[in-house]
C-alpha positions in Angstrom: -16.9 7.8 -7.6 -15.1 3.8 -7.9 -12.4 4.5 -10.7 -11.6 1.3 -12.8 -7.7 1.3 -12.8 -8.1 -1.2 -15.9 -9.7 1.3 -17.7 -7.0 4.5 -17.1 -4.9 5.5 -19.4 -2.0 4.4 -17.6 -3.3 1.1 -17.1 0.2 -0.4 -18.4 2.5 1.4 -15.9 -0.2 1.3 -12.7 -0.4 -2.5 -12.9 2.9 -3.2 -14.6 4.9 -1.4 -11.6 2.3 -2.3 -8.8 3.4 -6.1 -9.9 6.9 -5.4 -9.7 6.7 -3.6 -6.5 5.1 -6.7 -5.1 7.5 -9.0 -5.7 10.5 -6.2 -4.4 7.7 -6.5 -1.3 7.5 -9.7 -0.9 11.6 -10.4 -1.0 11.6 -8.1 1.7 9.1 -9.5 4.3 11.5 -12.9 4.1 14.5 -11.1 5.9 12.5 -8.7 8.0 14.4 -7.8 11.6 12.8 -10.3 13.5 14.5 -13.2 11.5 17.8 -11.0 10.9 17.6 -11.1 14.9 16.4 -14.9 14.7 19.2 -15.8 12.5 22.0 -13.9 14.1 21.0 -15.6 17.7 21.0 -19.0 16.0 23.6 -18.6 13.5 25.9 -16.9 15.9 25.4 -17.0 19.1 24.7 -13.3 19.4 23.1 -11.8 23.2 19.7 -10.2 22.9 21.2 -6.8 24.0 23.5 -7.1 21.4 21.3 -7.6 18.8 19.5 -5.0 20.0 22.2 -2.6 19.9 22.8 -3.2 16.4 19.0 -3.2 14.8 19.0 0.9 17.5 21.7 1.7 15.4 20.6 0.4 11.9 17.4 2.1 12.0 19.6 5.1 12.6 21.3 4.6 9.4 17.8 3.9 7.9 17.0 7.4 9.4 19.9 9.0 7.5 19.2 6.7 4.2 16.0 8.6 3.8 17.4 11.8 5.1 20.1 11.3 2.1 17.8 10.2 -0.5 16.3 13.6 -1.7 20.3 14.2 -2.6 20.9 11.4 -4.5 18.1 12.2 -6.4 18.4 15.2 -7.5 21.7 14.4 -8.7 21.4 10.8 -10.3 16.8 11.0 -10.8 14.6 9.1 -8.6 14.4 5.6 -11.1 18.6 5.6 -10.5 18.5 6.2 -6.9 15.3 3.1 -7.0 17.3 0.6 -8.8 21.1 1.7 -7.9 21.0 2.0 -4.1 19.0 -1.2 -3.6 21.2 -2.8 -5.8 24.3 -2.1 -3.0 21.9 -3.0 -0.6 20.9 -6.4 -2.2 24.3 -8.0 -2.8 25.2 -6.1 0.6 22.2 -8.5 2.0 24.1 -11.9 0.3 27.8 -10.6 1.8 25.9 -10.2 5.4 24.6 -14.3 4.8 27.9 -15.7 4.1 29.6 -13.3 6.8 32.1 -15.6 8.3 31.9 -14.1 11.9 30.0 -12.0 13.8 32.0 -8.3 13.9 31.7 -9.1 9.9 28.1 -10.2 10.3 27.0 -6.9 12.0 29.3 -4.6 9.9 27.7 -5.5 6.6 24.6 -5.4 8.0 24.9 -1.7 9.2 26.5 -0.6 5.7 23.1 -1.9 3.8 20.8 -0.2 6.1 23.0 3.1 4.8 21.4 2.0 1.3 18.4 0.2 2.4 15.7 2.9 2.1 17.0 5.2 0.0 14.4 3.6 -2.4 10.9 4.2 0.0 10.7 8.5 -0.9 12.2 8.3 -4.3 9.8 5.2 -4.8 6.9 7.3 -3.7 7.3 10.0 -5.4 8.3 8.5 -8.3 4.8 6.7 -9.4 2.9 9.9 -8.4 5.2 11.7 -11.3 4.4 9.1 -13.5 0.7 9.4 -13.9 -1.8 12.0 -14.3 -3.0 14.1 -10.8 -6.6 12.5 -11.5 -5.0 8.9 -11.8 -2.6 9.2 -8.6 -4.8 7.7 -5.9 -5.1 4.3 -8.2 -1.6 4.3 -8.9 -1.1 4.4 -5.3 -3.5 1.8 -4.1 -2.2 -0.6 -6.8 1.1 -0.1 -5.2 -0.4 -0.6 -1.8 -2.6 -3.2 -2.8 0.4 -5.0 -5.0 3.0 -4.9 -1.8 0.6 -6.1 0.9 -0.9 -9.0 -0.9 2.7 -10.4 -2.4 4.2 -9.7 1.2 1.7 -11.9 2.4 3.3 -15.7 1.9 7.2 -13.9 3.0 7.0 -15.1 6.0 6.1 -18.4 5.0 8.9 -18.9 2.8 11.3 -18.3 5.1 9.8 -20.8 7.9 9.7 -23.5 5.1 13.3 -23.2 4.1 14.9 -22.5 7.7 12.9 -25.4 8.9 14.7 -27.5 6.5 18.0 -26.4 8.1 18.8 -24.2 5.0 20.2 -21.0 6.9 21.0 -18.7 4.5 18.6 -19.5 1.9 16.0 -17.0 2.8 18.4 -14.1 2.6 19.9 -15.3 -0.9 17.0 -15.9 -2.2 15.3 -12.4 -1.1 18.6 -10.7 -2.3 18.2 -12.6 -5.8 14.6 -11.8 -6.3 15.2 -8.5 -5.3 18.2 -8.0 -8.1 16.0 -9.3 -10.7 12.9 -7.0 -9.6 15.6 -3.8 -9.9 17.5 -5.0 -13.6 13.2 -5.5 -14.6 12.3 -2.3 -13.0 14.9 -0.4 -14.5 14.4 -2.0 -18.3 10.6 -1.6 -18.3 11.1 2.4 -16.8 14.0 3.8 -17.7 12.7 5.7 -20.5 9.5 7.0 -18.5 10.8 9.9 -16.4 9.0 12.7 -14.4 8.3 15.5 -15.8 9.8 17.4 -13.1 13.3 16.0 -13.9 12.8 16.7 -17.7 12.2 20.5 -17.3 14.9 21.1 -14.3 17.6 19.4 -17.0 16.3 21.8 -19.5 16.6 24.4 -16.6 20.2 24.3 -16.1 20.7 23.5 -19.4 19.0 26.9 -20.1 21.6 28.5 -17.0 24.7 26.6 -18.6 23.5 28.2 -22.2 23.2 31.8 -21.2 26.7 31.2 -18.9 28.6 30.7 -22.0 27.1 33.3 -23.6 28.1 35.9 -20.7 31.6 34.3 -20.5 31.9 34.6 -24.6 30.6 38.5 -24.6 32.9 39.3 -21.8 
């Protein structure tokens, strides 16, 4: 049966976070690996073999980023992991665009990739956790629709900026848009904690109290 996301109890959360994710997706589409490769080739004259090696290393760092995300989230929470790792990644993207030479540009790009994907599993987990089970399909659908719709014109924006010889602009504009998204999603949802995090904090608090009681008894 069709369910209208505009008529669900969580419609504010679903539409709000999906719109913010759309901004993030559009900005991400402006700085795809294809454009990074093109920029390294035209701006620095990096050869194709070196670019290929850089992208392979970057993908390996992406895997490490995804693998590390649950451990980071367990310590600081899903939303904090989503936001703060992306803030680091976006400042590194600006640094990449302004790098004065090839070694610095490549080093900054590779370091960025260590943080760049930590928001993917944490974002997916967070959006499922903040709505009731019967609204999770609608949340997933709205998220994917928002991200796909906003991403469609992103490469056109990159092309327009590049055609006007504003070479670093796509990186700086994309990073700035992502930083706006980071601040907005944190401001809007910092008070919305997944039930699992509240439960874990409660259990850890009870354990701490129990350990303190045992110490005082001894």
